[in-house]
mmCIF entry with sequence, helices, sheets and N, C-alpha, C, O atoms, coordinates in Angstrom:
data_MODEL
# 
_entry.id   MODEL 
# 
_entity.id                         1 
_entity.type                       polymer 
_entity.pdbx_number_of_molecules   1 
# 
_entity_poly.entity_id                      1 
_entity_poly.type                           'polypeptide(L)' 
_entity_poly.nstd_linkage                   no 
_entity_poly.nstd_monomer                   no 
_entity_poly.pdbx_seq_one_letter_code       
;(UNK)(UNK)(UNK)(UNK)(UNK)(UNK)(UNK)(UNK)(UNK)(UNK)(UNK)(UNK)(UNK)(UNK)(UNK)(UNK)
(UNK)(UNK)(UNK)(UNK)(UNK)(UNK)(UNK)(UNK)(UNK)(UNK)(UNK)(UNK)(UNK)(UNK)(UNK)(UNK)
(UNK)(UNK)(UNK)(UNK)(UNK)(UNK)(UNK)(UNK)(UNK)(UNK)(UNK)(UNK)(UNK)(UNK)(UNK)(UNK)
(UNK)(UNK)(UNK)(UNK)(UNK)
;
_entity_poly.pdbx_seq_one_letter_code_can   XXXXXXXXXXXXXXXXXXXXXXXXXXXXXXXXXXXXXXXXXXXXXXXXXXXXX 
_entity_poly.pdbx_strand_id                 A 
# 
loop_
_entity_poly_seq.entity_id 
_entity_poly_seq.num 
_entity_poly_seq.mon_id 
_entity_poly_seq.hetero 
1 1  UNK n 
1 2  UNK n 
1 3  UNK n 
1 4  UNK n 
1 5  UNK n 
1 6  UNK n 
1 7  UNK n 
1 8  UNK n 
1 9  UNK n 
1 10 UNK n 
1 11 UNK n 
1 12 UNK n 
1 13 UNK n 
1 14 UNK n 
1 15 UNK n 
1 16 UNK n 
1 17 UNK n 
1 18 UNK n 
1 19 UNK n 
1 20 UNK n 
1 21 UNK n 
1 22 UNK n 
1 23 UNK n 
1 24 UNK n 
1 25 UNK n 
1 26 UNK n 
1 27 UNK n 
1 28 UNK n 
1 29 UNK n 
1 30 UNK n 
1 31 UNK n 
1 32 UNK n 
1 33 UNK n 
1 34 UNK n 
1 35 UNK n 
1 36 UNK n 
1 37 UNK n 
1 38 UNK n 
1 39 UNK n 
1 40 UNK n 
1 41 UNK n 
1 42 UNK n 
1 43 UNK n 
1 44 UNK n 
1 45 UNK n 
1 46 UNK n 
1 47 UNK n 
1 48 UNK n 
1 49 UNK n 
1 50 UNK n 
1 51 UNK n 
1 52 UNK n 
1 53 UNK n 
# 
_struct_asym.id          A 
_struct_asym.entity_id   1 
# 
loop_
_struct_conf.conf_type_id 
_struct_conf.id 
_struct_conf.pdbx_PDB_helix_id 
_struct_conf.beg_label_comp_id 
_struct_conf.beg_label_asym_id 
_struct_conf.beg_label_seq_id 
_struct_conf.pdbx_beg_PDB_ins_code 
_struct_conf.end_label_comp_id 
_struct_conf.end_label_asym_id 
_struct_conf.end_label_seq_id 
_struct_conf.pdbx_end_PDB_ins_code 
_struct_conf.beg_auth_comp_id 
_struct_conf.beg_auth_asym_id 
_struct_conf.beg_auth_seq_id 
_struct_conf.end_auth_comp_id 
_struct_conf.end_auth_asym_id 
_struct_conf.end_auth_seq_id 
_struct_conf.pdbx_PDB_helix_class 
_struct_conf.details 
_struct_conf.pdbx_PDB_helix_length 
HELX_P HELX_P1 AA1 UNK A 2  ? UNK A 16 ? UNK A 2  UNK A 16 1 ? 15 
HELX_P HELX_P2 AA2 UNK A 20 ? UNK A 22 ? UNK A 20 UNK A 22 5 ? 3  
HELX_P HELX_P3 AA3 UNK A 23 ? UNK A 42 ? UNK A 23 UNK A 42 1 ? 20 
# 
_struct_conf_type.id          HELX_P 
_struct_conf_type.criteria    ? 
_struct_conf_type.reference   ? 
# 
loop_
_atom_site.group_PDB 
_atom_site.id 
_atom_site.type_symbol 
_atom_site.label_atom_id 
_atom_site.label_alt_id 
_atom_site.label_comp_id 
_atom_site.label_asym_id 
_atom_site.label_entity_id 
_atom_site.label_seq_id 
_atom_site.pdbx_PDB_ins_code 
_atom_site.Cartn_x 
_atom_site.Cartn_y 
_atom_site.Cartn_z 
_atom_site.occupancy 
_atom_site.B_iso_or_equiv 
_atom_site.pdbx_formal_charge 
_atom_site.auth_seq_id 
_atom_site.auth_comp_id 
_atom_site.auth_asym_id 
_atom_site.auth_atom_id 
_atom_site.pdbx_PDB_model_num 
ATOM 1   N N  . UNK A 1 1  ? -21.805 4.093  -6.490  1.00 0.00 ? 1  UNK A N  1 
ATOM 2   C CA . UNK A 1 1  ? -21.892 5.312  -7.245  1.00 0.00 ? 1  UNK A CA 1 
ATOM 3   C C  . UNK A 1 1  ? -21.229 6.396  -6.578  1.00 0.00 ? 1  UNK A C  1 
ATOM 4   O O  . UNK A 1 1  ? -20.577 7.205  -7.238  1.00 0.00 ? 1  UNK A O  1 
ATOM 5   N N  . UNK A 1 2  ? -21.333 6.488  -5.333  1.00 0.00 ? 2  UNK A N  1 
ATOM 6   C CA . UNK A 1 2  ? -20.707 7.571  -4.486  1.00 0.00 ? 2  UNK A CA 1 
ATOM 7   C C  . UNK A 1 2  ? -19.196 7.490  -4.657  1.00 0.00 ? 2  UNK A C  1 
ATOM 8   O O  . UNK A 1 2  ? -18.490 8.497  -4.696  1.00 0.00 ? 2  UNK A O  1 
ATOM 9   N N  . UNK A 1 3  ? -18.707 6.181  -4.764  1.00 0.00 ? 3  UNK A N  1 
ATOM 10  C CA . UNK A 1 3  ? -17.209 5.854  -4.971  1.00 0.00 ? 3  UNK A CA 1 
ATOM 11  C C  . UNK A 1 3  ? -16.853 6.515  -6.374  1.00 0.00 ? 3  UNK A C  1 
ATOM 12  O O  . UNK A 1 3  ? -15.778 7.079  -6.581  1.00 0.00 ? 3  UNK A O  1 
ATOM 13  N N  . UNK A 1 4  ? -17.785 6.398  -7.240  1.00 0.00 ? 4  UNK A N  1 
ATOM 14  C CA . UNK A 1 4  ? -17.535 6.930  -8.635  1.00 0.00 ? 4  UNK A CA 1 
ATOM 15  C C  . UNK A 1 4  ? -17.302 8.459  -8.540  1.00 0.00 ? 4  UNK A C  1 
ATOM 16  O O  . UNK A 1 4  ? -16.326 8.979  -9.081  1.00 0.00 ? 4  UNK A O  1 
ATOM 17  N N  . UNK A 1 5  ? -18.184 9.137  -7.869  1.00 0.00 ? 5  UNK A N  1 
ATOM 18  C CA . UNK A 1 5  ? -18.055 10.631 -7.553  1.00 0.00 ? 5  UNK A CA 1 
ATOM 19  C C  . UNK A 1 5  ? -16.869 10.980 -7.034  1.00 0.00 ? 5  UNK A C  1 
ATOM 20  O O  . UNK A 1 5  ? -16.208 11.884 -7.546  1.00 0.00 ? 5  UNK A O  1 
ATOM 21  N N  . UNK A 1 6  ? -16.418 10.243 -5.852  1.00 0.00 ? 6  UNK A N  1 
ATOM 22  C CA . UNK A 1 6  ? -15.162 10.602 -5.151  1.00 0.00 ? 6  UNK A CA 1 
ATOM 23  C C  . UNK A 1 6  ? -13.955 10.386 -6.064  1.00 0.00 ? 6  UNK A C  1 
ATOM 24  O O  . UNK A 1 6  ? -13.046 11.215 -6.107  1.00 0.00 ? 6  UNK A O  1 
ATOM 25  N N  . UNK A 1 7  ? -13.953 9.228  -6.820  1.00 0.00 ? 7  UNK A N  1 
ATOM 26  C CA . UNK A 1 7  ? -12.779 8.965  -7.657  1.00 0.00 ? 7  UNK A CA 1 
ATOM 27  C C  . UNK A 1 7  ? -12.685 9.939  -8.771  1.00 0.00 ? 7  UNK A C  1 
ATOM 28  O O  . UNK A 1 7  ? -11.575 10.357 -9.099  1.00 0.00 ? 7  UNK A O  1 
ATOM 29  N N  . UNK A 1 8  ? -13.790 10.347 -9.397  1.00 0.00 ? 8  UNK A N  1 
ATOM 30  C CA . UNK A 1 8  ? -13.830 11.360 -10.336 1.00 0.00 ? 8  UNK A CA 1 
ATOM 31  C C  . UNK A 1 8  ? -13.354 12.766 -9.876  1.00 0.00 ? 8  UNK A C  1 
ATOM 32  O O  . UNK A 1 8  ? -12.624 13.473 -10.570 1.00 0.00 ? 8  UNK A O  1 
ATOM 33  N N  . UNK A 1 9  ? -13.812 13.106 -8.685  1.00 0.00 ? 9  UNK A N  1 
ATOM 34  C CA . UNK A 1 9  ? -13.324 14.350 -8.087  1.00 0.00 ? 9  UNK A CA 1 
ATOM 35  C C  . UNK A 1 9  ? -11.848 14.394 -7.743  1.00 0.00 ? 9  UNK A C  1 
ATOM 36  O O  . UNK A 1 9  ? -11.192 15.424 -7.898  1.00 0.00 ? 9  UNK A O  1 
ATOM 37  N N  . UNK A 1 10 ? -11.319 13.237 -7.263  1.00 0.00 ? 10 UNK A N  1 
ATOM 38  C CA . UNK A 1 10 ? -9.943  13.073 -6.914  1.00 0.00 ? 10 UNK A CA 1 
ATOM 39  C C  . UNK A 1 10 ? -9.116  13.187 -8.229  1.00 0.00 ? 10 UNK A C  1 
ATOM 40  O O  . UNK A 1 10 ? -8.061  13.820 -8.270  1.00 0.00 ? 10 UNK A O  1 
ATOM 41  N N  . UNK A 1 11 ? -9.636  12.559 -9.274  1.00 0.00 ? 11 UNK A N  1 
ATOM 42  C CA . UNK A 1 11 ? -8.887  12.548 -10.578 1.00 0.00 ? 11 UNK A CA 1 
ATOM 43  C C  . UNK A 1 11 ? -8.788  13.926 -11.152 1.00 0.00 ? 11 UNK A C  1 
ATOM 44  O O  . UNK A 1 11 ? -7.712  14.360 -11.566 1.00 0.00 ? 11 UNK A O  1 
ATOM 45  N N  . UNK A 1 12 ? -9.943  14.648 -11.184 1.00 0.00 ? 12 UNK A N  1 
ATOM 46  C CA . UNK A 1 12 ? -9.982  16.021 -11.665 1.00 0.00 ? 12 UNK A CA 1 
ATOM 47  C C  . UNK A 1 12 ? -9.085  16.991 -10.828 1.00 0.00 ? 12 UNK A C  1 
ATOM 48  O O  . UNK A 1 12 ? -8.376  17.863 -11.329 1.00 0.00 ? 12 UNK A O  1 
ATOM 49  N N  . UNK A 1 13 ? -9.198  16.742 -9.551  1.00 0.00 ? 13 UNK A N  1 
ATOM 50  C CA . UNK A 1 13 ? -8.437  17.623 -8.700  1.00 0.00 ? 13 UNK A CA 1 
ATOM 51  C C  . UNK A 1 13 ? -6.931  17.356 -8.803  1.00 0.00 ? 13 UNK A C  1 
ATOM 52  O O  . UNK A 1 13 ? -6.113  18.275 -8.742  1.00 0.00 ? 13 UNK A O  1 
ATOM 53  N N  . UNK A 1 14 ? -6.594  16.085 -8.961  1.00 0.00 ? 14 UNK A N  1 
ATOM 54  C CA . UNK A 1 14 ? -5.196  15.751 -9.149  1.00 0.00 ? 14 UNK A CA 1 
ATOM 55  C C  . UNK A 1 14 ? -4.565  16.262 -10.448 1.00 0.00 ? 14 UNK A C  1 
ATOM 56  O O  . UNK A 1 14 ? -3.379  16.579 -10.544 1.00 0.00 ? 14 UNK A O  1 
ATOM 57  N N  . UNK A 1 15 ? -5.504  16.314 -11.483 1.00 0.00 ? 15 UNK A N  1 
ATOM 58  C CA . UNK A 1 15 ? -5.077  16.669 -12.808 1.00 0.00 ? 15 UNK A CA 1 
ATOM 59  C C  . UNK A 1 15 ? -4.974  18.206 -12.906 1.00 0.00 ? 15 UNK A C  1 
ATOM 60  O O  . UNK A 1 15 ? -4.027  18.747 -13.476 1.00 0.00 ? 15 UNK A O  1 
ATOM 61  N N  . UNK A 1 16 ? -5.991  18.893 -12.324 1.00 0.00 ? 16 UNK A N  1 
ATOM 62  C CA . UNK A 1 16 ? -6.197  20.312 -12.495 1.00 0.00 ? 16 UNK A CA 1 
ATOM 63  C C  . UNK A 1 16 ? -5.798  21.114 -11.276 1.00 0.00 ? 16 UNK A C  1 
ATOM 64  O O  . UNK A 1 16 ? -5.897  22.341 -11.290 1.00 0.00 ? 16 UNK A O  1 
ATOM 65  N N  . UNK A 1 17 ? -5.342  20.442 -10.205 1.00 0.00 ? 17 UNK A N  1 
ATOM 66  C CA . UNK A 1 17 ? -5.128  21.064 -8.850  1.00 0.00 ? 17 UNK A CA 1 
ATOM 67  C C  . UNK A 1 17 ? -4.033  22.130 -9.020  1.00 0.00 ? 17 UNK A C  1 
ATOM 68  O O  . UNK A 1 17 ? -4.161  23.206 -8.434  1.00 0.00 ? 17 UNK A O  1 
ATOM 69  N N  . UNK A 1 18 ? -2.996  21.890 -9.768  1.00 0.00 ? 18 UNK A N  1 
ATOM 70  C CA . UNK A 1 18 ? -1.791  22.838 -9.845  1.00 0.00 ? 18 UNK A CA 1 
ATOM 71  C C  . UNK A 1 18 ? -2.214  24.081 -10.647 1.00 0.00 ? 18 UNK A C  1 
ATOM 72  O O  . UNK A 1 18 ? -1.506  25.088 -10.620 1.00 0.00 ? 18 UNK A O  1 
ATOM 73  N N  . UNK A 1 19 ? -3.319  24.033 -11.338 1.00 0.00 ? 19 UNK A N  1 
ATOM 74  C CA . UNK A 1 19 ? -3.620  25.205 -12.160 1.00 0.00 ? 19 UNK A CA 1 
ATOM 75  C C  . UNK A 1 19 ? -4.865  25.911 -11.510 1.00 0.00 ? 19 UNK A C  1 
ATOM 76  O O  . UNK A 1 19 ? -6.019  25.556 -11.751 1.00 0.00 ? 19 UNK A O  1 
ATOM 77  N N  . UNK A 1 20 ? -4.547  26.890 -10.707 1.00 0.00 ? 20 UNK A N  1 
ATOM 78  C CA . UNK A 1 20 ? -5.600  27.676 -9.986  1.00 0.00 ? 20 UNK A CA 1 
ATOM 79  C C  . UNK A 1 20 ? -6.573  28.336 -10.850 1.00 0.00 ? 20 UNK A C  1 
ATOM 80  O O  . UNK A 1 20 ? -7.725  28.554 -10.475 1.00 0.00 ? 20 UNK A O  1 
ATOM 81  N N  . UNK A 1 21 ? -6.106  28.675 -12.058 1.00 0.00 ? 21 UNK A N  1 
ATOM 82  C CA . UNK A 1 21 ? -7.050  29.353 -13.000 1.00 0.00 ? 21 UNK A CA 1 
ATOM 83  C C  . UNK A 1 21 ? -8.054  28.484 -13.647 1.00 0.00 ? 21 UNK A C  1 
ATOM 84  O O  . UNK A 1 21 ? -8.982  28.968 -14.294 1.00 0.00 ? 21 UNK A O  1 
ATOM 85  N N  . UNK A 1 22 ? -7.873  27.077 -13.471 1.00 0.00 ? 22 UNK A N  1 
ATOM 86  C CA . UNK A 1 22 ? -8.879  26.150 -14.106 1.00 0.00 ? 22 UNK A CA 1 
ATOM 87  C C  . UNK A 1 22 ? -9.907  25.597 -13.142 1.00 0.00 ? 22 UNK A C  1 
ATOM 88  O O  . UNK A 1 22 ? -10.514 24.552 -13.377 1.00 0.00 ? 22 UNK A O  1 
ATOM 89  N N  . UNK A 1 23 ? -10.096 26.375 -11.976 1.00 0.00 ? 23 UNK A N  1 
ATOM 90  C CA . UNK A 1 23 ? -11.106 25.875 -11.043 1.00 0.00 ? 23 UNK A CA 1 
ATOM 91  C C  . UNK A 1 23 ? -12.499 25.870 -11.656 1.00 0.00 ? 23 UNK A C  1 
ATOM 92  O O  . UNK A 1 23 ? -13.344 25.064 -11.266 1.00 0.00 ? 23 UNK A O  1 
ATOM 93  N N  . UNK A 1 24 ? -12.750 26.765 -12.618 1.00 0.00 ? 24 UNK A N  1 
ATOM 94  C CA . UNK A 1 24 ? -14.017 26.786 -13.216 1.00 0.00 ? 24 UNK A CA 1 
ATOM 95  C C  . UNK A 1 24 ? -14.216 25.515 -14.170 1.00 0.00 ? 24 UNK A C  1 
ATOM 96  O O  . UNK A 1 24 ? -15.304 24.958 -14.313 1.00 0.00 ? 24 UNK A O  1 
ATOM 97  N N  . UNK A 1 25 ? -13.053 25.132 -14.791 1.00 0.00 ? 25 UNK A N  1 
ATOM 98  C CA . UNK A 1 25 ? -13.121 24.014 -15.599 1.00 0.00 ? 25 UNK A CA 1 
ATOM 99  C C  . UNK A 1 25 ? -13.436 22.778 -14.784 1.00 0.00 ? 25 UNK A C  1 
ATOM 100 O O  . UNK A 1 25 ? -14.204 21.915 -15.209 1.00 0.00 ? 25 UNK A O  1 
ATOM 101 N N  . UNK A 1 26 ? -12.815 22.701 -13.568 1.00 0.00 ? 26 UNK A N  1 
ATOM 102 C CA . UNK A 1 26 ? -13.191 21.498 -12.649 1.00 0.00 ? 26 UNK A CA 1 
ATOM 103 C C  . UNK A 1 26 ? -14.716 21.550 -12.447 1.00 0.00 ? 26 UNK A C  1 
ATOM 104 O O  . UNK A 1 26 ? -15.409 20.552 -12.643 1.00 0.00 ? 26 UNK A O  1 
ATOM 105 N N  . UNK A 1 27 ? -15.211 22.690 -12.064 1.00 0.00 ? 27 UNK A N  1 
ATOM 106 C CA . UNK A 1 27 ? -16.597 22.832 -11.760 1.00 0.00 ? 27 UNK A CA 1 
ATOM 107 C C  . UNK A 1 27 ? -17.480 22.282 -12.871 1.00 0.00 ? 27 UNK A C  1 
ATOM 108 O O  . UNK A 1 27 ? -18.390 21.481 -12.659 1.00 0.00 ? 27 UNK A O  1 
ATOM 109 N N  . UNK A 1 28 ? -17.143 22.777 -14.107 1.00 0.00 ? 28 UNK A N  1 
ATOM 110 C CA . UNK A 1 28 ? -17.957 22.403 -15.275 1.00 0.00 ? 28 UNK A CA 1 
ATOM 111 C C  . UNK A 1 28 ? -17.796 20.931 -15.561 1.00 0.00 ? 28 UNK A C  1 
ATOM 112 O O  . UNK A 1 28 ? -18.730 20.300 -16.054 1.00 0.00 ? 28 UNK A O  1 
ATOM 113 N N  . UNK A 1 29 ? -16.626 20.355 -15.265 1.00 0.00 ? 29 UNK A N  1 
ATOM 114 C CA . UNK A 1 29 ? -16.408 18.952 -15.571 1.00 0.00 ? 29 UNK A CA 1 
ATOM 115 C C  . UNK A 1 29 ? -17.248 18.094 -14.637 1.00 0.00 ? 29 UNK A C  1 
ATOM 116 O O  . UNK A 1 29 ? -17.735 17.018 -14.987 1.00 0.00 ? 29 UNK A O  1 
ATOM 117 N N  . UNK A 1 30 ? -17.400 18.662 -13.354 1.00 0.00 ? 30 UNK A N  1 
ATOM 118 C CA . UNK A 1 30 ? -18.197 17.919 -12.361 1.00 0.00 ? 30 UNK A CA 1 
ATOM 119 C C  . UNK A 1 30 ? -19.580 18.008 -12.735 1.00 0.00 ? 30 UNK A C  1 
ATOM 120 O O  . UNK A 1 30 ? -20.266 16.986 -12.736 1.00 0.00 ? 30 UNK A O  1 
ATOM 121 N N  . UNK A 1 31 ? -20.111 19.231 -13.084 1.00 0.00 ? 31 UNK A N  1 
ATOM 122 C CA . UNK A 1 31 ? -21.402 19.439 -13.576 1.00 0.00 ? 31 UNK A CA 1 
ATOM 123 C C  . UNK A 1 31 ? -21.868 18.535 -14.712 1.00 0.00 ? 31 UNK A C  1 
ATOM 124 O O  . UNK A 1 31 ? -22.963 17.972 -14.696 1.00 0.00 ? 31 UNK A O  1 
ATOM 125 N N  . UNK A 1 32 ? -20.942 18.423 -15.742 1.00 0.00 ? 32 UNK A N  1 
ATOM 126 C CA . UNK A 1 32 ? -21.112 17.548 -16.907 1.00 0.00 ? 32 UNK A CA 1 
ATOM 127 C C  . UNK A 1 32 ? -21.289 16.073 -16.421 1.00 0.00 ? 32 UNK A C  1 
ATOM 128 O O  . UNK A 1 32 ? -22.190 15.362 -16.867 1.00 0.00 ? 32 UNK A O  1 
ATOM 129 N N  . UNK A 1 33 ? -20.428 15.663 -15.528 1.00 0.00 ? 33 UNK A N  1 
ATOM 130 C CA . UNK A 1 33 ? -20.543 14.260 -14.971 1.00 0.00 ? 33 UNK A CA 1 
ATOM 131 C C  . UNK A 1 33 ? -21.790 14.079 -14.143 1.00 0.00 ? 33 UNK A C  1 
ATOM 132 O O  . UNK A 1 33 ? -22.382 13.002 -14.206 1.00 0.00 ? 33 UNK A O  1 
ATOM 133 N N  . UNK A 1 34 ? -22.225 15.029 -13.388 1.00 0.00 ? 34 UNK A N  1 
ATOM 134 C CA . UNK A 1 34 ? -23.444 14.980 -12.676 1.00 0.00 ? 34 UNK A CA 1 
ATOM 135 C C  . UNK A 1 34 ? -24.676 14.877 -13.491 1.00 0.00 ? 34 UNK A C  1 
ATOM 136 O O  . UNK A 1 34 ? -25.596 14.104 -13.223 1.00 0.00 ? 34 UNK A O  1 
ATOM 137 N N  . UNK A 1 35 ? -24.652 15.779 -14.611 1.00 0.00 ? 35 UNK A N  1 
ATOM 138 C CA . UNK A 1 35 ? -25.778 15.751 -15.522 1.00 0.00 ? 35 UNK A CA 1 
ATOM 139 C C  . UNK A 1 35 ? -25.969 14.364 -16.221 1.00 0.00 ? 35 UNK A C  1 
ATOM 140 O O  . UNK A 1 35 ? -27.089 13.871 -16.359 1.00 0.00 ? 35 UNK A O  1 
ATOM 141 N N  . UNK A 1 36 ? -24.907 13.802 -16.623 1.00 0.00 ? 36 UNK A N  1 
ATOM 142 C CA . UNK A 1 36 ? -24.917 12.482 -17.271 1.00 0.00 ? 36 UNK A CA 1 
ATOM 143 C C  . UNK A 1 36 ? -25.552 11.440 -16.325 1.00 0.00 ? 36 UNK A C  1 
ATOM 144 O O  . UNK A 1 36 ? -26.451 10.687 -16.700 1.00 0.00 ? 36 UNK A O  1 
ATOM 145 N N  . UNK A 1 37 ? -25.013 11.437 -15.016 1.00 0.00 ? 37 UNK A N  1 
ATOM 146 C CA . UNK A 1 37 ? -25.521 10.447 -14.069 1.00 0.00 ? 37 UNK A CA 1 
ATOM 147 C C  . UNK A 1 37 ? -26.937 10.768 -13.720 1.00 0.00 ? 37 UNK A C  1 
ATOM 148 O O  . UNK A 1 37 ? -27.718 9.841  -13.506 1.00 0.00 ? 37 UNK A O  1 
ATOM 149 N N  . UNK A 1 38 ? -27.334 12.034 -13.644 1.00 0.00 ? 38 UNK A N  1 
ATOM 150 C CA . UNK A 1 38 ? -28.691 12.318 -13.287 1.00 0.00 ? 38 UNK A CA 1 
ATOM 151 C C  . UNK A 1 38 ? -29.676 11.864 -14.425 1.00 0.00 ? 38 UNK A C  1 
ATOM 152 O O  . UNK A 1 38 ? -30.765 11.348 -14.174 1.00 0.00 ? 38 UNK A O  1 
ATOM 153 N N  . UNK A 1 39 ? -29.217 12.090 -15.669 1.00 0.00 ? 39 UNK A N  1 
ATOM 154 C CA . UNK A 1 39 ? -30.053 11.708 -16.759 1.00 0.00 ? 39 UNK A CA 1 
ATOM 155 C C  . UNK A 1 39 ? -30.162 10.116 -16.833 1.00 0.00 ? 39 UNK A C  1 
ATOM 156 O O  . UNK A 1 39 ? -31.194 9.573  -17.230 1.00 0.00 ? 39 UNK A O  1 
ATOM 157 N N  . UNK A 1 40 ? -29.105 9.446  -16.452 1.00 0.00 ? 40 UNK A N  1 
ATOM 158 C CA . UNK A 1 40 ? -29.168 7.994  -16.451 1.00 0.00 ? 40 UNK A CA 1 
ATOM 159 C C  . UNK A 1 40 ? -30.182 7.492  -15.350 1.00 0.00 ? 40 UNK A C  1 
ATOM 160 O O  . UNK A 1 40 ? -30.984 6.581  -15.555 1.00 0.00 ? 40 UNK A O  1 
ATOM 161 N N  . UNK A 1 41 ? -30.069 8.157  -14.201 1.00 0.00 ? 41 UNK A N  1 
ATOM 162 C CA . UNK A 1 41 ? -30.973 7.761  -13.105 1.00 0.00 ? 41 UNK A CA 1 
ATOM 163 C C  . UNK A 1 41 ? -32.389 8.037  -13.427 1.00 0.00 ? 41 UNK A C  1 
ATOM 164 O O  . UNK A 1 41 ? -33.266 7.244  -13.087 1.00 0.00 ? 41 UNK A O  1 
ATOM 165 N N  . UNK A 1 42 ? -32.646 9.122  -14.064 1.00 0.00 ? 42 UNK A N  1 
ATOM 166 C CA . UNK A 1 42 ? -34.056 9.476  -14.399 1.00 0.00 ? 42 UNK A CA 1 
ATOM 167 C C  . UNK A 1 42 ? -34.584 8.453  -15.385 1.00 0.00 ? 42 UNK A C  1 
ATOM 168 O O  . UNK A 1 42 ? -35.761 8.103  -15.293 1.00 0.00 ? 42 UNK A O  1 
ATOM 169 N N  . UNK A 1 43 ? -33.784 7.944  -16.332 1.00 0.00 ? 43 UNK A N  1 
ATOM 170 C CA . UNK A 1 43 ? -34.252 6.932  -17.160 1.00 0.00 ? 43 UNK A CA 1 
ATOM 171 C C  . UNK A 1 43 ? -34.121 5.491  -16.625 1.00 0.00 ? 43 UNK A C  1 
ATOM 172 O O  . UNK A 1 43 ? -34.314 4.508  -17.341 1.00 0.00 ? 43 UNK A O  1 
ATOM 173 N N  . UNK A 1 44 ? -33.785 5.426  -15.334 1.00 0.00 ? 44 UNK A N  1 
ATOM 174 C CA . UNK A 1 44 ? -33.667 4.178  -14.644 1.00 0.00 ? 44 UNK A CA 1 
ATOM 175 C C  . UNK A 1 44 ? -32.677 3.189  -15.397 1.00 0.00 ? 44 UNK A C  1 
ATOM 176 O O  . UNK A 1 44 ? -32.962 2.003  -15.565 1.00 0.00 ? 44 UNK A O  1 
ATOM 177 N N  . UNK A 1 45 ? -31.605 3.710  -15.795 1.00 0.00 ? 45 UNK A N  1 
ATOM 178 C CA . UNK A 1 45 ? -30.622 3.011  -16.491 1.00 0.00 ? 45 UNK A CA 1 
ATOM 179 C C  . UNK A 1 45 ? -29.314 3.087  -15.744 1.00 0.00 ? 45 UNK A C  1 
ATOM 180 O O  . UNK A 1 45 ? -29.037 4.080  -15.071 1.00 0.00 ? 45 UNK A O  1 
ATOM 181 N N  . UNK A 1 46 ? -28.476 2.013  -15.858 1.00 0.00 ? 46 UNK A N  1 
ATOM 182 C CA . UNK A 1 46 ? -27.151 2.109  -15.134 1.00 0.00 ? 46 UNK A CA 1 
ATOM 183 C C  . UNK A 1 46 ? -26.262 3.084  -15.816 1.00 0.00 ? 46 UNK A C  1 
ATOM 184 O O  . UNK A 1 46 ? -26.350 3.256  -17.031 1.00 0.00 ? 46 UNK A O  1 
ATOM 185 N N  . UNK A 1 47 ? -25.399 3.737  -15.070 1.00 0.00 ? 47 UNK A N  1 
ATOM 186 C CA . UNK A 1 47 ? -24.486 4.740  -15.514 1.00 0.00 ? 47 UNK A CA 1 
ATOM 187 C C  . UNK A 1 47 ? -23.322 3.893  -16.295 1.00 0.00 ? 47 UNK A C  1 
ATOM 188 O O  . UNK A 1 47 ? -22.798 2.918  -15.757 1.00 0.00 ? 47 UNK A O  1 
ATOM 189 N N  . UNK A 1 48 ? -22.983 4.306  -17.506 1.00 0.00 ? 48 UNK A N  1 
ATOM 190 C CA . UNK A 1 48 ? -21.995 3.632  -18.262 1.00 0.00 ? 48 UNK A CA 1 
ATOM 191 C C  . UNK A 1 48 ? -20.655 3.687  -17.451 1.00 0.00 ? 48 UNK A C  1 
ATOM 192 O O  . UNK A 1 48 ? -20.333 4.713  -16.851 1.00 0.00 ? 48 UNK A O  1 
ATOM 193 N N  . UNK A 1 49 ? -19.896 2.572  -17.450 1.00 0.00 ? 49 UNK A N  1 
ATOM 194 C CA . UNK A 1 49 ? -18.701 2.457  -16.714 1.00 0.00 ? 49 UNK A CA 1 
ATOM 195 C C  . UNK A 1 49 ? -17.603 3.349  -17.206 1.00 0.00 ? 49 UNK A C  1 
ATOM 196 O O  . UNK A 1 49 ? -16.642 3.639  -16.493 1.00 0.00 ? 49 UNK A O  1 
ATOM 197 N N  . UNK A 1 50 ? -17.764 3.807  -18.512 1.00 0.00 ? 50 UNK A N  1 
ATOM 198 C CA . UNK A 1 50 ? -16.719 4.754  -19.060 1.00 0.00 ? 50 UNK A CA 1 
ATOM 199 C C  . UNK A 1 50 ? -16.811 6.089  -18.430 1.00 0.00 ? 50 UNK A C  1 
ATOM 200 O O  . UNK A 1 50 ? -15.788 6.773  -18.434 1.00 0.00 ? 50 UNK A O  1 
ATOM 201 N N  . UNK A 1 51 ? -17.883 6.560  -17.891 1.00 0.00 ? 51 UNK A N  1 
ATOM 202 C CA . UNK A 1 51 ? -17.990 7.783  -17.185 1.00 0.00 ? 51 UNK A CA 1 
ATOM 203 C C  . UNK A 1 51 ? -17.382 7.715  -15.809 1.00 0.00 ? 51 UNK A C  1 
ATOM 204 O O  . UNK A 1 51 ? -16.994 8.731  -15.232 1.00 0.00 ? 51 UNK A O  1 
ATOM 205 N N  . UNK A 1 52 ? -17.300 6.500  -15.284 1.00 0.00 ? 52 UNK A N  1 
ATOM 206 C CA . UNK A 1 52 ? -16.837 6.346  -13.879 1.00 0.00 ? 52 UNK A CA 1 
ATOM 207 C C  . UNK A 1 52 ? -15.321 6.231  -13.829 1.00 0.00 ? 52 UNK A C  1 
ATOM 208 O O  . UNK A 1 52 ? -14.751 6.260  -12.739 1.00 0.00 ? 52 UNK A O  1 
ATOM 209 N N  . UNK A 1 53 ? -14.632 6.099  -14.994 1.00 0.00 ? 53 UNK A N  1 
ATOM 210 C CA . UNK A 1 53 ? -13.265 5.999  -15.130 1.00 0.00 ? 53 UNK A CA 1 
ATOM 211 C C  . UNK A 1 53 ? -12.620 4.941  -14.108 1.00 0.00 ? 53 UNK A C  1 
ATOM 212 O O  . UNK A 1 53 ? -11.405 4.742  -14.110 1.00 0.00 ? 53 UNK A O  1 
# 
């Protein structure tokens, strides 16, 4: 799961890295991903592979 976070962050950084004005969008994207993962963990369910990209 940690690998999923790292891969997600690298993907977002690579995609939005050249746009300095979109740093907030990156933060929101990470928060969205974290929220989905946290919800899945609280329900004791596996995180869908589609969110891990």
